[in-house]
C-alpha positions as CSV (number, residue, x, y, z in Angstrom):
1,X,130.6,132.9,134.3
2,X,131.3,135.8,136.7
3,X,131.6,139.4,135.5
4,X,134.2,141.1,137.5
5,X,133.7,144.5,139.1
6,X,136.5,146.7,140.0
7,X,136.8,145.4,143.6
8,X,137.0,141.8,142.3
9,X,139.8,142.8,140.0
10,X,141.6,144.6,142.8
11,X,141.4,141.8,145.0
12,X,142.6,139.4,142.3
13,X,145.7,141.6,141.6
14,X,146.7,142.0,145.3
15,X,146.3,138.2,145.7
16,X,148.3,137.6,142.5
17,X,151.0,140.1,143.7
18,X,151.5,138.2,147.0
19,X,151.6,134.8,145.1
20,X,153.9,136.4,142.7
21,X,156.7,135.5,145.2
22,X,158.5,138.8,144.3
23,X,157.9,138.6,140.5
24,X,155.1,138.7,138.2
25,X,155.2,142.6,137.6
26,X,154.2,145.7,139.2
27,X,150.6,146.3,140.9
28,X,150.6,149.9,139.5
29,X,151.2,148.6,135.9
30,X,148.4,146.0,136.2
31,X,145.8,148.6,137.7
32,X,146.7,150.9,134.8
33,X,145.7,148.2,132.3
34,X,142.5,147.3,134.2
35,X,141.4,150.9,134.6
36,X,142.1,151.5,131.0
37,X,139.9,148.9,129.7
38,X,137.1,149.7,132.3
39,X,137.4,153.4,131.0
40,X,136.8,152.1,127.5
41,X,133.5,150.5,128.8
42,X,135.1,147.0,128.6
43,X,133.9,144.1,130.9
44,X,136.0,141.3,132.6
45,X,134.1,138.0,132.2
46,X,135.7,135.2,134.3
47,X,134.9,131.5,133.4
48,X,135.8,128.2,135.1
49,X,137.5,125.5,132.9
50,X,134.5,123.5,132.8
51,X,132.4,126.2,131.3
52,X,134.7,126.6,128.3
53,X,133.7,124.7,125.1
54,X,136.3,122.0,124.1
55,X,136.7,123.7,120.7
56,X,137.4,127.2,122.2
57,X,140.7,128.5,121.2
58,X,142.6,129.8,124.4
59,X,146.0,131.9,124.4
60,X,148.4,132.8,127.0
61,X,149.5,136.6,126.8
62,X,152.3,137.8,129.0
63,X,155.0,140.4,129.4
64,X,158.7,139.2,129.6
65,X,161.6,140.8,130.7
66,X,163.9,141.9,133.6
67,X,162.2,143.7,136.4
68,X,164.8,146.3,137.1
69,X,165.3,149.4,134.9
70,X,168.0,150.1,132.6
71,X,171.0,152.2,133.0
72,X,171.2,155.7,131.2
73,X,173.8,154.2,128.9
74,X,171.4,151.3,127.9
75,X,168.5,153.7,127.4
76,X,170.6,155.7,124.8
77,X,170.2,152.7,122.5
78,X,166.5,153.4,122.0
79,X,166.7,157.2,121.7
80,X,164.9,158.2,118.5
81,X,162.8,155.1,118.0
82,X,159.1,155.6,117.5
83,X,156.8,154.5,120.5
84,X,153.5,152.9,119.5
85,X,150.2,154.3,121.1
86,X,148.8,150.9,121.2
87,X,149.7,148.4,124.0
88,X,152.2,145.8,122.7
89,X,150.0,143.0,123.8
90,X,147.1,144.2,121.9
91,X,149.4,144.6,118.7
92,X,150.4,141.0,119.5
93,X,147.0,139.6,120.0
94,X,145.5,141.4,116.7
95,X,148.5,139.9,114.8
96,X,148.2,136.4,116.1
97,X,144.5,136.3,115.1
98,X,145.2,137.5,111.7
99,X,148.0,135.1,111.5
100,X,145.7,132.1,112.4
101,X,142.7,133.5,110.4
102,X,140.7,132.7,113.6
103,X,139.5,134.5,116.7
104,X,140.4,133.5,120.3
105,X,137.7,132.6,122.7
106,X,139.7,133.8,125.6
107,X,143.0,134.1,127.7
108,X,144.7,132.5,130.6
109,X,147.4,134.2,132.5
110,X,150.9,132.8,132.2
111,X,151.4,133.2,136.0
112,X,150.1,135.0,138.9
113,X,151.5,138.5,139.5
114,X,150.6,142.1,139.6
115,X,151.0,142.9,135.9
116,X,151.3,139.5,134.2
117,X,147.9,138.4,135.5
118,X,146.4,141.9,134.5
119,X,147.9,141.8,131.0
120,X,146.0,138.7,130.2
121,X,142.6,140.0,131.5
122,X,143.4,143.3,129.6
123,X,143.9,141.4,126.4
124,X,140.7,139.5,126.7
125,X,138.6,142.4,128.0
126,X,139.7,144.7,125.2
127,X,138.7,142.1,122.6
128,X,135.4,141.2,124.4
129,X,136.6,137.8,125.1
130,X,136.8,135.6,128.3
131,X,139.3,135.1,131.0
132,X,139.9,131.6,132.1
133,X,140.1,130.7,135.9
134,X,143.3,128.9,135.6
135,X,147.0,129.3,134.7
136,X,150.0,127.1,134.1
137,X,152.0,128.2,137.2
138,X,150.1,129.0,140.1
139,X,152.6,131.7,141.2
140,X,155.0,133.8,139.2
141,X,158.2,132.0,137.7
142,X,161.2,133.4,135.8
143,X,161.1,131.3,132.5
144,X,158.5,130.1,130.0
145,X,159.7,126.6,130.8
146,X,158.4,126.7,134.3
147,X,154.8,125.7,133.4
148,X,152.5,122.8,133.3
149,X,152.7,123.4,129.3
150,X,156.3,122.4,129.5
151,X,155.9,119.7,131.9
152,X,153.0,118.2,129.5
153,X,155.0,118.8,126.4
154,X,152.6,121.1,124.8
155,X,153.9,123.2,121.9
156,X,154.4,126.9,122.5
157,X,154.5,127.9,118.8
158,X,153.4,129.8,117.0
159,X,154.3,132.6,119.1
160,X,153.6,136.4,118.4
161,X,155.5,139.0,120.2
162,X,155.6,142.8,120.1
163,X,157.4,145.7,121.8
164,X,156.6,149.3,122.4
165,X,158.1,150.4,119.2
166,X,155.3,148.5,117.4
167,X,157.6,146.0,116.0
168,X,155.9,142.7,115.7
169,X,157.7,139.0,115.6
170,X,156.0,135.9,114.4
171,X,157.9,132.5,115.3
172,X,156.0,129.8,113.5
173,X,158.0,126.7,114.9
174,X,160.3,126.1,118.0
175,X,161.6,122.8,119.1
176,X,160.2,123.2,122.8
177,X,159.4,125.7,125.5
178,X,163.3,125.9,126.3
179,X,163.9,127.2,122.7
180,X,160.9,129.3,122.9
181,X,162.4,131.1,126.1
182,X,165.7,131.7,124.5
183,X,164.2,133.2,121.3
184,X,161.8,135.5,123.2
185,X,164.2,136.5,125.8
186,X,166.6,137.5,122.9
187,X,163.8,139.7,121.3
188,X,163.3,141.1,124.9
189,X,166.8,142.1,125.2
190,X,166.6,144.3,122.1
191,X,163.2,145.8,123.1
192,X,164.2,147.6,126.4
193,X,164.2,144.3,128.3
194,X,160.4,144.4,127.9
195,X,158.4,142.6,125.4
196,X,154.6,141.2,125.2
197,X,154.3,137.8,123.7
198,X,151.4,135.3,123.3
199,X,152.0,131.6,123.0
200,X,150.3,128.2,123.5
201,X,147.3,128.9,121.2
202,X,145.5,125.7,121.8
203,X,141.9,124.5,122.1
204,X,140.4,123.9,125.7
205,X,140.3,120.1,125.1
206,X,143.9,120.1,125.1
207,X,144.5,122.6,128.0
208,X,142.0,121.5,130.5
209,X,143.9,118.7,132.1
210,X,147.1,120.7,132.0
211,X,146.1,124.1,133.4
212,X,145.9,124.5,137.2
213,X,142.3,125.1,137.8
214,X,141.0,127.9,140.0
215,X,144.1,130.0,140.4
216,X,142.3,133.3,139.7
217,X,139.7,132.4,142.2
218,X,142.4,131.6,144.8
219,X,144.2,134.9,144.1
220,X,140.7,136.6,144.5
221,X,140.3,134.9,148.0
222,X,143.8,135.8,149.1
223,X,143.2,139.4,148.1
224,X,140.0,139.6,150.0
225,X,141.8,138.3,153.0
226,X,144.6,140.9,152.4
227,X,141.9,143.7,152.1
228,X,140.6,142.8,155.5
229,X,143.9,141.9,157.2
230,X,146.4,144.6,156.1
231,X,144.6,147.2,158.3
232,X,146.0,145.5,161.3
233,X,149.7,145.2,160.4
234,X,150.3,143.2,163.7
235,X,148.4,140.2,162.7
236,X,148.4,140.8,158.9
237,X,151.0,138.3,158.0
238,X,149.6,135.4,160.0
239,X,146.1,135.8,158.7
240,X,147.3,136.0,155.0
241,X,149.6,133.0,155.6
242,X,146.9,130.9,157.1
243,X,144.5,131.8,154.3
244,X,146.9,130.5,151.8
245,X,147.8,127.4,153.9
246,X,151.3,128.8,154.5
247,X,153.4,130.1,157.4
248,X,155.2,133.1,158.6
249,X,158.7,132.0,158.4
250,X,160.5,135.3,159.7
251,X,160.0,139.0,160.5
252,X,162.6,141.8,160.7
253,X,164.3,144.7,159.1
254,X,165.7,144.7,155.6
255,X,169.6,145.2,156.3
256,X,170.7,145.0,152.7
257,X,169.4,144.6,149.1
258,X,171.0,144.6,145.9
259,X,170.4,143.5,142.3
260,X,171.8,143.6,138.7
261,X,170.3,142.9,135.3
262,X,171.9,140.1,133.3
263,X,170.7,138.3,130.4
264,X,167.4,139.7,130.5
265,X,166.8,138.9,134.1
266,X,167.1,140.7,137.5
267,X,169.4,138.9,139.9
268,X,169.8,139.9,143.5
269,X,169.6,139.1,147.2
270,X,167.9,140.5,150.3
271,X,169.2,140.3,153.8
272,X,166.8,140.6,156.7
273,X,167.8,141.1,160.5
274,X,165.3,139.6,162.8
275,X,163.4,141.2,165.3
276,X,161.0,139.8,168.2
277,X,161.1,136.2,168.2
278,X,163.6,136.3,165.4
279,X,166.1,138.6,167.2
280,X,169.7,138.0,166.5
281,X,168.9,135.7,163.5
282,X,169.2,136.5,159.9
283,X,167.2,135.5,156.8
284,X,168.5,135.9,153.3
285,X,166.6,135.6,150.0
286,X,168.5,135.1,146.8
287,X,166.3,135.9,143.5
288,X,166.2,135.7,139.9
289,X,163.1,137.8,139.1
290,X,161.2,135.8,141.7
291,X,162.5,134.8,145.3
292,X,164.1,131.3,144.6
293,X,165.9,130.4,147.8
294,X,165.5,131.4,151.5
295,X,168.5,131.0,153.9
296,X,168.1,131.1,157.7
297,X,171.2,131.8,159.5
298,X,173.4,130.7,156.5
299,X,171.6,127.3,156.1
300,X,169.0,126.6,153.3
301,X,165.5,126.9,154.8
302,X,163.1,127.0,151.9
303,X,163.6,126.6,148.0
304,X,161.6,126.8,144.9
305,X,158.9,125.7,144.0
306,X,157.6,126.8,147.3
307,X,156.8,130.5,147.3
308,X,158.8,132.9,149.2
309,X,156.8,136.1,149.7
310,X,157.5,139.4,151.4
311,X,155.1,141.8,153.1
312,X,155.7,145.2,154.2
313,X,154.8,145.2,157.9
314,X,154.2,149.0,158.0
315,X,152.1,149.5,154.8
316,X,150.7,145.9,154.5
317,X,151.9,146.0,150.9
318,X,153.3,142.9,149.0
319,X,157.0,143.6,148.2
320,X,157.9,143.1,144.7
321,X,161.6,142.8,143.5
322,X,163.7,144.6,143.2
323,X,162.1,147.1,145.7
324,X,163.1,145.9,149.2
325,X,164.9,148.8,150.8
326,X,167.4,149.0,153.8
327,X,165.4,149.7,156.9
328,X,162.0,148.3,155.7
329,X,160.2,146.2,158.0
330,X,158.9,142.9,156.5
331,X,157.6,139.5,157.2
332,X,158.5,136.6,155.1
333,X,155.6,134.4,154.4
334,X,156.0,130.8,152.8
335,X,153.2,129.0,150.8
336,X,153.3,125.4,149.4
337,X,154.0,125.0,145.7
338,X,151.2,123.8,143.3
339,X,151.2,120.1,143.6
340,X,151.8,120.2,139.7
341,X,155.2,121.6,140.5
342,X,156.3,118.9,142.7
343,X,156.5,116.1,140.1
344,X,159.9,114.7,139.2
345,X,159.7,116.4,135.8
346,X,158.7,119.8,137.3
347,X,161.4,119.6,139.9
348,X,164.1,118.8,137.4
349,X,163.1,122.3,135.7
350,X,162.2,124.4,138.6
351,X,163.6,123.0,141.8
352,X,166.6,123.6,143.9
353,X,169.0,122.8,141.3
354,X,167.7,125.6,139.1
355,X,168.6,127.9,142.1
356,X,172.1,126.5,142.2
357,X,171.3,124.4,145.5
358,X,172.7,120.8,145.5
359,X,169.9,119.3,147.8
360,X,166.7,117.5,147.4
361,X,163.5,119.6,147.6
362,X,161.9,119.7,151.0
363,X,158.4,121.0,151.1
364,X,157.6,123.6,153.6
365,X,155.9,122.2,156.9
């Protein structure tokens, strides 16, 4: 067991934001949660899968919703509703334990990302529970079904969700994770496109061969690399790519970026005009919360489940969606998908076809 200090937590969140492939939530939201818990005198205790007792009850807290803001017209729907002073994930966590009449031992993040990794940490720390060094995605993903839980057929329910208005929802049974995605997404759409949910409350004996082990440590390593490398923006992207066994695919200036919120997701695209060795070429990214497909000069170059990540060359910061802006200098860094996401079942759920590409998955080289 390792007690994480503020620097460890910062490294983890930066690494998770990079591995979020444009999604996984905002870093500032993640840091706000971490600092809130630290200010309350709480500790963050990280445990490897092997350290967790088989009968320990583990849950997966997360935030679900679109990553773009609401229009003024949409905001009017929520005028006058009371706001809870308690964070929705803490409302859901407490309600879940009362529902089960049993305490959780710890949490695992649903994915890697600036806020969704932090929210699982926050829930554990605020309840004096443990953080498990694993997750079911090894990156950020758009839907609940994009996880090793679904690939293994583990039950999502019961599911407890809560929103900023203090409203709590308990779903005792769902057919599978696809139905869970539909139900929780519907609740999200009437909760300002932002809801906290907790699912897959299972004992570690069930989870230990399903979770992707060591992903939090991987994020910490990448975050430490980023901390040392981002000072020198000339070599930063290459150093980070090598640390994650990936590659720099493109560098250039954002020429266009657009997005829309639809069905509780953020859809959009980013067009980048190349510079240096990529001068005269164009790279385009299409996204659904996360970056799904990379196109080089109009041809498919990379698809999910591989990771398509953007780094701001000027500031060194990871670029999350939908925040790429015209004129921004960026590097496109590709990382290989977790091996668990390359099985036939996984690719049928989160492969090229999900992104509308009628081609077989070709791993990055």
